N, C-alpha and C positions, 0 to 999 in steps of 0.2 A: 386778582388774585384766586388760587385755585382751592378749591375744597378737596381736601385730600382724604377722601373715603365717604363713604354712603354711612351713616349711622342710624341710630333710634328714630323712628321705627323701619325696621325691615319689612317691606312687603313680599307676600308670596304673588308669582306670576304662572302661568299656564308654564307646566314642565314640554319643554322642548328638548334641544339640543344643549345638552350639558358641557360648560368649559370642564368644569371640575365637579365630581360626584365626590361626595363626603359620607362614608358608613358612620352612622351615629349610635355607640353602644354605651352600654354601662349596666351597673347592677340594677334591680329594682329599688324602686324610691330613691334613685340619686338626683331626682328632678328633670330626667330626660324629655318626659313629655310637656313641661313647662317653658323647657328651653326651645325646644321642637316649634313650640306654639307661637313664641315671643319670636322666635328670628324668622319665621315664614309667613306670622300673619294668620295665616287659616292653612289648612291641609288642603293639597291641590287633587289629589289623587289617593283614593283609599279601595284597596282589593284585599284578595288572599294570596297567601303566599302559594306558589304551584303546588297543588296535591295537598293542600292542606286548610284548615279552616282559621290558621291564624293571620291577624290584619297586618296589612301591609301599608305603610304610609310613605308617600314619597312627595317633596314638595321644591321649589326651587326659587333662588332671589337673585337680584341682580346687585353685584358688589364691585364697585370701582371697574366697571366696564365688563366683569367677569359673571359668568350665569355657574352659579353654585348649587347643584342639587343634592338635597338632605335625602339620605335613606335612614329612616326610623327603625333598627333592628330592635326585634325583641329584647327584654330583658335578659341579662347572663351573669351567671356569678363568676364561673371561670369558663376553661375552654375544654371543661370534662362532659359536658352537653348531656345532662341527665333527664332532659324533659323536651318536648316537641320542639318548644319555642327555642332552647338553648341550640338544637342542633341544627334549627335554620339559620339564626345566626352565627354559628359557627361555621355552617356550609357556606355563608356568604362571603365571610372573610377569608375563607380556603379559595373560592374558587369563583366569587362575585367579579363584579367589574365596578372598580372603584379607585379613586385617585390615592386618597387620605382617609386614614381612621380617626375619628373623633370619639375619644372615650372620657364620658364624665366621672365624676369621682365626688362622692359625699363626704366634706369634710369633719361632718358631725360625727362619722364611724368611719374615718379616715384609715385607722390600722385593719380595717376590714375591708374597705372598697380599694385600697391599694394594689391588692393581690393582681386584679384584672389589668389594670394598665402595666403591671410589672410583666405578666404573661405575652402581653401584646409587644411589650417593648424588645422582646426576646424574639418573637416571631418575625421581625425583620420586615415590617409593613411600615409606610409613612405614617407617622401617628402624632397627635397632639393630645394632650390631656387638659380638660378643663375642670377646674374645681368650682363646684356650683355652692349655690347658696352664701355667696360671700357677703351678703347682706346681713346675716344673723349670726355669722361665726363669732363676730366682737361681742355681740350681747351676751352669748353663751361664754364668754371667757377663754375663745379657743384662738390659738393665733398659728398659721402654717407659712412656714419659709419655703415658699414655692420655687424661688431659684434655688436652693439647694434641693429640694425635690427634684427639680428639672435637671441639674447637674447629675444626680446620682441615677436617674432613670434614664440618660441620655437622649431625653426629647422635651420639646416645649411644654411648659406647663404655664395655663393663665387661668387665674382666679376669675370668676365670672358671678354674676346675679341675673337673673332671668327675671326678676321683680323689677330692680330698678334700671337696668340695662347696664349696670357696671361691667366693664370689661368685656363686653360683647364685641364692640366694633375692634379691639386687640386682637380677639380670639378669631375673627373672620379675616385679619390680614394674616396672622400667623398660619393659618389654613392655606390661603392661597399662596404665601411662601414657601411651606414645605410641600404643598403639592406639586410645585412646579421645579422643585430642586431636581436634579439630575440624578443626585446619589441618596440614598437614606443614610440618617444618622447612625451611629455604631451601636446605639442602644446600649443596655444595660447587660453587664457581664454576672451570671451567677455561678458560684461555684458549687458544683456538685460531687465533690469529692471525687471517693473511686469511681464514680460512673463516668468521671471526664475521660478517662482513658478509652471506654468503650464507644463514647459518642468521637472521638477523634478517629477511632477504627473505622467506625462506619461513614464519618463524612465526606472522605473523597469520593467513595462510589454515587454516595446522595449528589454530589455536587456535579457530577457526571453526565446523572440520568434525569435530573430533576428538571422538569418541564417549565414550572412555574419560576421562573427568575424574581417574583416578588417576594417569595418567602425564604428566610435564611436557612441555608443547607445546614446549620448546626442546629436549630430549632427543629427543622423536618427530622432529624436523625435522632434527636432528644426523645421527639413524639412517637416515632418508631419504635424506640427502646422501651417507651413506655406502654405499648401496646394501643397506639391510636389508631381505632379501625378508618376513621374518616380520613386522615392523612395517608394512611395505606392505599385509600383508594385515589387520593390526589396522586401519588406517585406513579401508580399504574406499572410496577415493575415486579412481578411476583417473585424474582430471585432476590432483587434488594430487601423485599417485605420478608422472605424466606431467611436472610441471612440476619435482619435485625431480631426475627423470633430466636435465632440458635443464639446470637449474644444476650438476648433479654434472659433465657434459661442458664447461660453460663454464668450471669451476674447473679442470678437467683441462687444457685448452687453455691457461688463464692461466699456471699453474702447473707444469706437466709432471709431476705426481702426481696420483694421487686422494685425495679427502678421507680417506676411512680412514687413508691412510698417515700423513696429517697429524696426525690425529685420535689415532692410536694413539702419536705421538711426543708430542703435547702432554700424553695423559693418563699416559704414564710419566714426564714432566717433573714433572706435578703431584703423582704419587704420591711423588717423590723428596722435593718439597716439603713435603708433610704429614708425611716423616719426619725432616725436617730438625732437628737437634738434641734430637728427641724420642726416639731410640734410642741406648742407651750399651752398649757392649761391654767389659767388664773382662777383661783378661787373668788367668788363675788360675794362681798360681804357689805350690806350697806349699812353706815353708821349713821350716827346724828351729824356729825360733822359733814358728810357726804349728802344727808339730807337737807343740812341747811345751805351748802353751796347748790345744791340742785336747785334750790327755790330761788336763791339770788340770780344764776344764769338764765332760768326759765321765766322770771319775771318779765312781762312785756316791756316795762319802762326802764328797770333796772338792766334787765341782760344784754341789750345791744352795748350800753356804756362800759359795763364791766366787761364784755367782749374785747372790745375795742382798745381798752386799758390793757387787758393781758396781752393782746397780741403786740401791743407797742412794747409792752415788757421784754416781752420775747426777742423782739426785734433789738432791743437795746442791749441786752444780756449778747446775741449772737454776733452782732455786729464789733461790740466792744472787745468780746475775746477774740475776735479774727482779726479786728482793724485798728481800735482803739477809739473808732467811731460810736457815738458823738460826744462819747466821755472826753476825748482830747479837745472837744470845743468849750466844753464847759469849764474845763481846767483852763485853758486860754482864755477864757473870758475872765476865770477869776486872777490872773496873773500867774498862775503856774505853770508857765513853759518849759520848766524842765521836766515836769512830771508829763507834761502832754508828749513832748518828744520823748521819752522812755517809754511812754504807754504806745506811740506808735510803732518805734523800734522793736521791742519786745512782744509785740502782739503777733498772732501764729501767721499771719501773713507777713509782718515784718520781719520775724526771724526766718522765715522760708527766703523772702527776697535777698535779705541780706547774707545769706549763703549763697544763692546763686551769683551774687554779685562778686562774692569772695571767688568763687568758683571762677566765674568769666575772668576776672583780673589775673587769675592765675593761668589760666590758659592762654591768655592774651598775650602774658609777659614770656610764656614757653615756646609759643608758634612765632612770635614776631621775630625772633631769630632767624627763621628760616624764610617767611613770607608775610607781610604786612597785609594783606589780602585776606589770605587763610584766617590768618590771626582774627580780623575784624569779622569774618563770616561765622567761624567757629563761636567765637567769643560774644559778638554782640549781636549776632544773627540767630545762631541754633541756640545756645545755651540761655539766653535770654528769653527766645521763644518758649522754651520748654519751661524756664522758671514762671512766665506768664501763666502756662497753662495751669502749673502745679498749685500756683498761688490761689486759684480758684476752688480749688479741691477742700481745703479746710471750711471756707465758706460754705461750700454746698453741705458739706458734712454736718456741720454745727447747726445751720438752718434747719435741715431735714430732720437731725436729731431733735432738735426741741419740738418741733413741729408734729413729730412721730409721738413723743411724749404726751402732747397734749390731745392726740388722736386716741392713743393708747389708753389713756388715762379716763376718757369718754367725757372730758371737758371740752375736747374739739367740736365733737357732733354738736353740742348745746351751743356753742358759741356762732356756730354754722346757723342753727335754728333760729335763733334770736335774731340775725342778720340777714337771713333771706327775704324777706319781705320787701326790704328796701332796695337791695341790688337784683331782686325780680326785674323792678321796673327798667332795667336796663339790660334784660336778658341773660343776667347773671343768676348764680344762686349763691348761697352764703358763702360756700367753698372759695369763691375768687376772691375773698379779702386776703386769706393767705399770700398769694403772689403779690398783691396789691402792696400789703404792709411790707414783705420782704425786699419788694423793688425799691424803697426810701432807702437802703442800703447799697443794693447793689442788683441790677436787673439781671445778670447774669443767672444766679439761683431762683430769681424769682421766675423765670421763663419754665427753668425745669421743674417749678412748683405748679406748673399748669398741670401736671399730672393728677393733682388732686381734683379735679375737675369733674363734673357728676357724667358728662356726655364728649363726644368729640367734636361738637359744633363749639361748646362753652371753652373746651381746651385751645382750641384754634383762636375763639374771641380774645381769651388771657393772652396767648403766644403773640397775638398782633397789636394789642394794646398797652399790655404791659412795659413796653419799651418808653412810653412818655411818662412815666413815673420817675420824678428827680432822684437820681441817686446820691450817694456822697461823694462822687466826682464831681457831679455836676454844681452840688454845694459848693465846693471850694471855689469853682467859678463864678457862682451865684454871689458869693460873700464878697468876692475881690470887686466885682462890680459896683455892688451895692457900696462898699466902703469910697470907690473911685468915684461913683456919682453923686454920693449924699455924706461927704465926710464930715462926720462929728454930729451927724442926726439920725442917731439909732432910730428913731419913730419912722423916718422915711425909708430907712433900711430895712427895718422888719415888715413895713409895708408892701414893698417891693418884693420881698422873699414870700410873703403868705400869698400874695397875687398869683407868683409862678407856682406855687405849689396847690393853689386852689384849681389853676388852669391845667395844671398836669392832672389832677384826680378826676378833672371834669373830662378831660381829652381821653382819659382812660375808660371812663364808663359810658360816653357819647359813643366812642369809636367800637366798644364791645357791642352796643345796640345796632350800630351800622353794618357790622359784620354779621350779625345774626339776623338781621331783617331783610337788608338789602344784598348781602354779598352770598349768603347761605339760604335766604328766603324762608327763613323759620321764624314762625309768628309768637309761638309759645314761648315762655322762657323755660330752663331746666327744671324739670319736676323734683322735687325734694322729697324722694322717699327714702327714707331711713329709719334703723332702728337705733334709740338712744340707749345705749348701755350703760348699767350701773356705773356710779364714780369708782374708780380702783385704783390701786398702786400699778403703774405701768412697769411692763416687764423690759429689765434692761437688753435682754437677747433680742426681744421685738424690736426694740427701738433700733438696736443695732442693725438688725436684717433689713429695716425699712429705709435706713439711713445708707448703708453700704451699697444697695442695689441702686441708688441715686447716682451716688460718687462714682462707682463702676460706670454706670450708663454714660454719664458725662464723661469721664476720662475718656472713653473706648470711642466714644461718639464725637461730641464735641470738641474733645481735645485736639483730634487729627486735623480739624479744621481751623480751630483757633491757632495751633501751630504753624500752619500754611499761610495763613492772614497775617500773623506776627512777623514771620520772616519776609514776606512780600512787603510789609510796610517798612521792616528795617532796610530792607533794599531802594525802596523810593527814598528815604531820607538820607541814606549813608552812599549812595550812589548817584553818580550824574554821567552826562555825556564824555567826562575825562576820566571817567572810573571811579574808584575809593576818593572821596573827597569829604575832609572835616569841615568845611565850608557850607552850610546849609542851603545859602543862597546858589549855590552852584549844584544842587541836588535834584533829582526828577522831581521830588516833591515839590519845590519852589518853580519848576517848570510847570508843572501840572496846575498849582495854586495860583499861578500867574493868569490861566484861564478861569478858572472858579472866580478870581478875584472881579472880574467881569461882573457876576453877579451882584457883587458890593457895589460896584459903581452905580448899576442899574436901579437897584433896589433901595439904596440907602445914599445915594449920592457921595460914596466915600472916594477921596480923590485918588489918580491912578497911581502916584507913588507910593500909596499906603493900600489900595485894595489888593495888590497882589500879596502884601502879610496876610491880611485877612483871609485870604483863599487857602494860603499855607496853612493858618492855623487851623481852619476847617477841616482840611485834610489831614494833618496831624491829630487831631480831636477825635477821630475816630477810631485811631489807636487807643487814646487814654484822655478823656475830657480833662483831667487836672494838667495834661500838657499843654493847653491850649496857650494860657498866660505866658509859658516857660517859652513856646516855640516864638511868640510875637517878640518878647524880650530878648532872645537870642539873634533873631533877625535886625532887631535895631540896635543890637549892642548896647542895653542898657539895662539895670536892675528890674526886677520884676514888677517892683511897685511902680514903675515910669513906663511900663508896657504900653498900657493904652494912651496915656499923654503923649507917646512917642509918635503914635500915628495919628495923632490931631484929632480924635474922633470927638463930634459934640454930643449933648446929652441924649440928643433925640436919636442919633445914630448908635450911640452906645446902647440905649435901651432896645433899639430895633434888632441889634444884632444879638443882645443878651437873649432876646425871646427864641431866636434862631438857633444859638450855641444849646439851649435847653433843650431843644425839641427835635432837632433835624435827625441824628442818629447817635443813639448812646455811645456805641463802641463796636469794634469788630467783633470782639467775643460775644457780644450779645447777638450780632447777626449771625454769629455760627450756631448758638443754641436755638435760634429761632430755626434755622434751617434743620437742625439735629430734629426739633420737637415737630417741626412740620413735615418733614421727610418730603418736602417739595421745593425744587428751586423758584418754580412762579412765584408760589406762597410767599417765600423770601424776598425776593424781589420787589413783588407787590406790596408788602410791607414796608421796605426800605424806601421806595418812592413815595408810599403814602405819608410817612413822617417827614421826609423833606418837604413835600409839597404842603402839608399842613403847617409845616415849622415857617416856612416862606411867607405863606397867605397871612399867618398870624402875626408875624414878626413886621411884615411891609405894612399890614393894617395898624399896628402900634406905632411904627414909624411917621406914618402919614397923619395918624391921628394928634403925634405929638407935634408934629408941623403947623397943623391947624390952629393949635393953642400956644404956639410959641410967639 
């Protein structure tokens, strides 16, 4: 498996040839020095800027095979350059050699510090904004919707903490991505009112004569009209500068103020628009109730138990609303079958699937008049695949919303802290419990929730190990096997299921440890450095921000992969050497299943006439685990209740196969989100093969052990 990116700690090396040069700028007290030291480890070269006594700091780091050189520029409030330090920074931005500008923003005074990135976004350079001090913003009751700020500035915005390391790896990745782009993003558009016509009059000439292709011709035109002498020197065209002066005086006579006066007003107005509804400040007041709750969750004995109970309650609410699980199982056990079916049908996912089923039926009926093949491809292939993708969206949204509520209220950090000590034994932090619990319902949102991890290593640990957690789809198969193997024996059924769940959690923890220590070669567990904010009522707006970001990312990134895989799966099941076939035994999936069935013959001594059905079920189960039993029943032309009996499995074979069914591959959508989160084909393939090998070894061990005692 491939480690996708170097993360904390990033060490400096001698400054040599730079693959990418990053100009680091920011207003004073934005945390620039702390960031610079954290990323580079130590300052490699300190000198004075030519002709000045101002300190120059340059250092380089190796990141994913690319050498990034960071140039720490003197603090600057804006591009007016009112001091020698600001003049140095401005000159470097205008004429220096760099590939991307990194501007740091202090969120605690974001209304003031957003002005500089706004100016730089207009400038036309390749730009990335980092919002610093992310570890303390929550404690101060401040929330910033960085995705909204990013969209309005037209450049990437990444929240980071140079104390905990949060977001630094993502920032490094974004810097590389932006620096290697062939084009600069469009940036921000500021409305300068009557000054716009003067800019438009000057810009064509600037575009023709401007030597620097890095700078925006519109920005240069504006700065010339503002009387910027440094920009005039960069232009090096006396005729153009003289024209700008005449237009500048003309504007002064017409409107009674200089262009720079109007420009400053317009920028501050735009800065206000950029932050409008993107910043929320919550008043933090500690009540007696919050003090009592705080004492319970921070108690070393009660805290872990309460944290687990709270997480499971969140899990129950999230999945009951989305799929009806596990409340539907409780209803069935109480003999309330109609209520259970109604809950499943009218849950969020149930309603969505019902809608797509009706749509597919309508399209199939309409297109079948022209072509049976076209009708099947569009209805069962494309529409059903889109429905599969969208069916996960409510799940991701609700799970993300509830976890965001925990985090924003301050309860989440307390739960993380209480469970951290135990999980650190396995190379994880307390935050890894979120995806573990979510995985009991569905592995897809569990992999997405890996983003709550402290560092990149932990995130990949969670991505690679959470597929072992038994989801609700596998629970359906597990319950079927338990009832088949031990009819009328609830104690043995429960024991089997508890064994599988315990094995599932053990594999999650042990795999995480293996990934961190053997694959990533990191001995230390994630260091939990976090501010515990006061308990307070969560902000609905903040919860929506955090949830929508994850849903949008899932739909855009993972949705495409899931759609393609779902379409390919439909083709395997619906098509065969003779073309479109309703007979599963004539499909390509059955053909491939016959080869996979050889494994069942060798590992579990399944008879050849039944092994191909097992192979087909394994292949079909990668689409959706709950379809495992259905596929066997369809191939054997029997009811689902008789599926296992129809292929003649012994108790030992059935238990061995059950262990393999539970752990080999959750489903194709999970594999898709593993690829989305790891951004690596090698890592995704490695995790998939690892899951299959562990499942095979474990299931064969179980089968052979049972054979010895039979």
